[in-house]
N, C-alpha and C positions, 0 to 999 in steps of 0.2 A: 363542538367545533366552532372556533370563532367566527364571528360576524365578517372577518376581514377575508378569511378562509372562504366560506360560503359564498362571499361576493365575487371574489375570483375564480372559485372553480365555475360558478354560473358565467362569468365573463367568458371563460373558455370554452364553453358550452356550446355555445352561440356558432350556429353552422359555417360563419366564415373563418372562424377561429379554432374551431377543433382540429384540423389537419396540422396545425401548429406543435401539438403534443407527439405526432407521429416524426419529428422531424431532431428530436433530441439526438447526442451522440452520445457513442458510447466506445471504449475501447480497454482493454485489460493489459496488465502487465503481472506474470505469474514468476515467481523465481524457484528455484531446487537446484537442489545439490546432486552433483556427479558423485554416483557411489560406484566402488569396484564389486566383483560377484559375490565378497566375503561382508558386504553390506558397510565398507569402511568407506572414507571420503578417497575420492581418485584424486592419486597425486600427479595423474599425467596432464600435460598441458591444454589448456583450449582446443579442441579438434580443428583442425586445420580445415575439413570439409564442410564446418558450421560456417565459415567466413572469417570475417576478422571481427574482433571483439570490439573494436573501436570503432570501428565504421559500416558494420552491419545495421539495417535497422530496424531488425525483426530478431535478432539472436546476440547475444551480446553476455556478459558477465556482471555481475554486481561486486560483491566484495570480494571474495576469494577466486583464483582460476577456476575451482570445481562449483561454484555457485553461478548456474547459468540465470540468465533471466529472457523470457520470450515477450516480446511488445507486438500486440497488434496494433492495424491502422482504425481507424474512427468509421463506425457506420450507425445508420439509424436503426436497423434491426439488431438487437443483441444476439439473436441467433448466428447472424451472420459473423459478429465479434469472435463466438466462440468455436464457429467452422474454422475460422481461421487460425485460432489458438489451438485447434485440435492438428490441422496440415502442419503448424509448425513441430510441435511434438512429433509426430509421425515423422517429418523430415528427419529429426535430431537422433530419433532412434534408429534408424535407419543407417545412420553414421556412424552409432555407438559402438556396435560389435559388443565386446563383453562388458559394458556399464550401463547402470541403470540411472534412471531418476526418481531421488527420495521423495516417497508420498504427500510425508506429512510436513506442517512446518516447523519441528522441533526437532534438530540433528539428531541421529544416531551418536555412537561413541566415534568420539573425535580423537585425532593422535595428539599429541603434546603442543602447546601453545606454537611454540617455535617451528614446528612441521605444517602448520595450516600454509598451503601457498598463497600469497596475494595475487590477486590478479594482475595480469601482465598486458600492456597495452602498444608494445612497440618502441621504436626510439624516435616518434616526434615529439615534440614540445609538449602537444595538448594528450599524447599518450602517457609521457612522463609523468604529467602533472595529473593525470587520474591516478598514476602509480602512488606518486606520494602523497597523493590526497587519502590513501586508503592505507598507507603505512602511518600516517596520524591518525586515522582510526585505531588502528592497531595499537598505537603508543597510547592512546587516550583511554580506551575500552576495552581492549584485549579482542582478541582475534573469534574468541568462543561466540561471543555476544554475534559476531558479524555473521556466523553461519545458519543462523535464522532465516526463514524463508517466510514469505507473504504474498499477499495477492493484493494488487494495487486495482482500483476501479475509477477509470478516469469517466466525468460524465458532464455534458452541458447543456444546456438550453438555446433553442434558436433566437438567434439576435430580433428576428422579426416579434418572438414573445414577447421579449422583455420591453421592445418597443411600444407595443400593445398595453402592458401593463402600465410603461411609464406615462402614455397618453391617459390611459383612464384615470391616473392619479393626480395629472395636471402636473408632473415633476418638469420643472424649467430647467433642470440640470444636463449637461451633455449628456449623449446616449452612453459613452464610456463610463461618464460617472455615476451614471443611473446603476449600468448593468455591473459595475465592481461591486457599489452599495450595496446590491442585491446579491449577489454571490458572497458578500460577506455577511449577510443577513442567514444566508442558506448555512455556514459556516456556523455561526453562532447557536442555530438551532440543532445541528448535527451535534455539537458541544453537549447541548440538553438532553439529547434522545440517542446518542450512539451507544449506551450501554447495552440497549435493545440489541443493535446487531451482534453484541458479543453475547449476549444469549443464546439469540437465535444460529448464529455461526458458528461461534466460537469452538474450537475443535484440538485444543492441544491443553486437556488436564493431568497430562502426563508428559516425562522426560527421562531420558536416559540417565542415569546417577549420576555418569561422568561428566554432564555438563555444568556440575556446580561446582568442579575442579576442586573439591574440600572446603568451599567457602562454608559459610554458617546460612543456615536457611530454617523455614517452618514447616517444608514439605515433611508428607508421610510416606513410608515405604511400602512399596507395593508388593515389591519382592526385592531380591537381592541387587536388579539391574534397575528398578525401575521407582522413581519418584512421583510423587502425584498429589493432589488436594482434591478431596472426594466431593467438594461442591463447584468446582472450579470449571469455567468454561474456556480460558486462553492465558495460560500461563504465559505465552509467548508476551501479552499485553500489558503483563503484571512487572513489577517493581524486581522480577528477576529473569524479564528479557531485556527489551531496548531501556538501558538507564543511562544517565549523566550526571553526576553532581554538578557540574559546571553549567548544565542546562536546565539546572531544578530550579534557578531564579530566572528563566526565560520565558516567561508566559506570553506571548504576543498578543499585544490588545487587538480585538476584532471588532471596536466600535467603527471604524472605516477601514480604507485602504491605506492610505497614509500612516496611520497609528501603527498598522502591524509591519507596514516597510521600513518604517522608524526603528522598530523593537529590533528586526531581523540586522539592519544594517549596524546597528551599533552592536550586535553580538559578531560580526564577523567584520570589524574592527576596534574592538576593545581585548587588547590582551588579558590571557585568563593567569594570574599567578603559577599554578601548577605547571602549565604549558609552558610558561617561559622560563621555569626553570630548567625545563627539559630539553629548549631551545630547537631552532630549525635544525641544524645539521648537529652529525658528531664528531669526534675529536678531527677522523681523517677528511673531515669536508663533505660527507656524504647525507643527503637532506634527508631529514625523519619526518618531518611535517612542512606542510606548506606555510604556515604562519603559528603565532602561539596566541591566536586571538580564542575568544571565547567559542566561536564556530571558523572554520579554516574558511568553509564555503555556507552559500544557503541550505543546500541538500542534507549540510550535518543535523538540521535540527530534527529530533525525531518527534513528528506531530502526527496525530490520529487523521488528520485532513489538512491538505494544502491548496491555496489558491494557485493558479497557474496559468502561463502565456507561452505558447511556443516561441520560441528565441530565434534570434537571428543569428547570422554566424559571428562568433565572435562577443556576442551579447552574452552578459550574466542575466540569471532569472530575476532580480531585483530591478536592473536595468529594464527589463520586458514590463515586468509589473508598473513601474513606474512612468515610461512611455505611453504603453497601450492599455496599459487594465486589466481586469481579469479575464481569460476567454473559457476557461473551466476548471474543475473541481478533482482532484486526487482523491480519494477516498484509501488510507493506509492501512488499517486496521483489521481486516479480513484476515485470516486463517485461510490456510489451505486445508480443506475437506479430504481427508485421506483414504475416504468412500468413492471420491468422484476421480476419476481418470485425469480430468482438466483441473482439479481441485475445487472450483466452482460449477455450478447448472444452471440451465435456463431457469428455473424457478426462483435460485436464489438473485440470478439478475433481474427477474424481472420484478421482483420483492424491492430492490435496492432502487430501480427507475420510480418507484412509488414512495417507497421513503424519501429519495431525495428531491424529488419533486414534492412532496408536500412540505419539506424543511426550506423548500424557494419560495412559496405562496403562503405559507402561515404566517402570521404576526412573529416577528423577532425582533422586540425592545433590545437594547443592551444587556450585559450581565452585569447585575449591580448585587449589591447588597449580600455578597457572599455567595451569589450563585455562580460564580466561576468556580469556587472551591468545591460547592457542593457537586457542580456536574462532574469536576476530576474525582471526587469521592464515590460517585455513583458509578463512575465507569470502572474504578479500580475495585468497588466491592463486587460489581457483578463479574469481574475476569475470574477473580479468588473464590467467590462463593455464589456464584448467581443461581444455582439451582436447589440451594439450600431453602428446606420449607418453611414457609413465614418471612423470608427476606423481605427487609423493608428499605426504601431509597426514600431521601429528602427532595421535597418538591417543595418550593413556596416556605421554605421555614418550617414545614409539616414532614411528619412520617407517614409513606404512604405504601402499600404491599405493592412489590414486583408485578404481581399477576395482576393486579387491580389497574395500575397504569400503562401495564403493557395492553392489556385489553381496552383500554380505555385511546392507546394512541392507535392501534390497530384499528379501529373503528374509524376511527378520523382518516388514518392511511386508505382506508378502504375505500372512501371517497374519492380519493384520487385513481386508486387502481381501477374502480369502475367508469373514470371518466379516460383513462388511458384506453380501456378496451373500447369504448364506446368510440373513440377515434381511430382505433387500430382495425375494429372487429374483433371476432371471437369473445372470449373469458380467460384467457392466458394469465392476465395480471390477477383476476379474482381466485383463479387457483392455486397461486402463488400464494396470495395472503390466505388463502385457508389453511395452506401447509405451516405457515408461521404462525396462524390461531392452535392447531391442534398443537404444535410444541408449547403454546403457552399454556393451555389447558393439562400436557403431558409433558414433564419436562425429560421422561426417556426418551423421546423422539428426537433430542436436542444432539448435533453433532459430539459435544463434549459427554456427553451419559453415554452414547454408543460408542465410542472409543474404551472408555472403561469398561463399559458391559462386554465387549468382544476381549479386553485384557483377563478378566476375572474369569469368563468362561472357557477361555481357552487356556488359560494359564501361561501366556506367552508374555515376555518381557515387553514394553514400549519397543524398543528395538526390532525385536521377532516378529512383532507385528506389522512393524512397520516395513519391514523388509518384506515381509507376505505380500501387503497390499501394492508394492511396489512392483512386485513381479507380476501381480496380477496385471496391473495395467499395463507393462511393459509389453506383455500378450495381447493384450487390447489394442496398443499402438500396432504393435509388430504385425497383427494379422490383417492390418487394414493399409497396406501400401499407398503411397502417394500414385496416382495417374500420374501417365508420361508427361503431358503437358505441365502436371502442378511440380513433379520433378525437377524438369528441365528450368522453370523459372527459379526454383529454389537454387539451382547449381549455378545459375548466372548469377545471381544476388550477392552468391559468397563468392565466385569470381571476382564480381564487380566491387566486393567492399574490400578484399584484398589489392586489388590494383590502386584504391583510394588511398590507403592507407601508405603503399608504396609511392605514392605521388606526393602525400604529405611528408613523407621521412625525406624524398628527394628534394624538394623545395624549402626544405628549412633555413631560416636564415640567421633567427636571432641566437643564443646561447640559452641554456635553461633558467639561468639564474636571472638573465634578461628579461627572460619569457614570465616569468613567476612574479617579475616585480611592476612589470608591466600589466599583468592580469589583475597585482594588487591596486594598483593606481586607476585601474579601469572604475573601482567605486567612486573615485572622486568625480566620476561625469554622471554620478546617479542625480545629482543635484539637490542632497537631503541636507 
């Protein structure tokens, strides 16, 4: 453990400061595909009973009309966050009738590309903008890739904790600048160590053969309908999943917030030749994509982690970050665990808290001398062969075994976990850490190994296994309906969201072309 980490842990362990560690905020976004009773992608519209996908704060859609996204609020106790996520699932299952929520991250058998429905958000300008953006994604990357689902974990430290650290360091910058710099430092450490999350929580070592659409690949065949890699942890996060040639040269600098926002600003304002050749409209004048730039909007950047700030009405993410700094981070590389009804459990959440707090408190020099590339290489190596015996990663220009480095990291994270338990009472973080240490000692305990073991023992294809898990989770949620008060609150929220969408559509003033032009022009106000 570094001297700096030891010093910061000792500072936080002082009685007046210890309660700060129980004030971290958590939020979860979970994506999942709606499927029909045959295990095929649901072709039905977003169920009206779930509310408006445009304006509902908790239930929306991501890329496809069938790709639901559940969004919790924030809470200091992750158990409360998971309880809210559970309630959203139970309400949704109460409205789905003969449809189900697909259990794993990778989709099952999909229809032809042209038949995959893109999400619809109504006739308002902002609704049309969200739809055209998704048309652009289809044009650029294909629809199949956009049907992959994941879990996003949002995390923030209390501002009083940042103020404590800033005072201890005697840093003279504004609190906003200091806080943003420290979140950027967290992200740098996340890039160094996130391979560990892929080993511990990767749960997509196999996929339905139809996902490849006849493209060349290096996967092995498990059965007629299933492709896999024997030591893979997360094919979702490999180059078979989210990938983009246009984004290959876009590696935002994480030296500071301004260099990060500069990189994204350049990407959302610089034309990309292949996209320029496609144009923004077809011959009939129908919109194809919002623009021909490397990124249509900031959120198109496929990253494992993002710095975030809640936006105000009409404000773009880059504007919010430049104006008010980083408020929280969003971890985006987590697979859905198909053995868990919610895709994530309290042990994983407790460990993530300790891991992210470790990344925030540990020394985090800028990524130099090839360390940026080494971090990316380590991540990709673990997603494709993380359970391979004797696997070595690059650290400081040297090779080190995954097991040795993982045990070393878990030892340091264990000190953070102990402090979290001290602040909150109990030993829940220590237990979560012990669960992860067991996976490092025995790779058969990892979710990816358990998936492959289940396939081999049952003789099921990937999609058959996934459908069985899906049905088991459906029974779990449907057997525990919401109480009357919870049900009524969800019903009210659904109706309110429809009313809000109707109001947006009724008050529309400019035409869509003008709206898009104004949205593009809003970048000029960022002041870069």
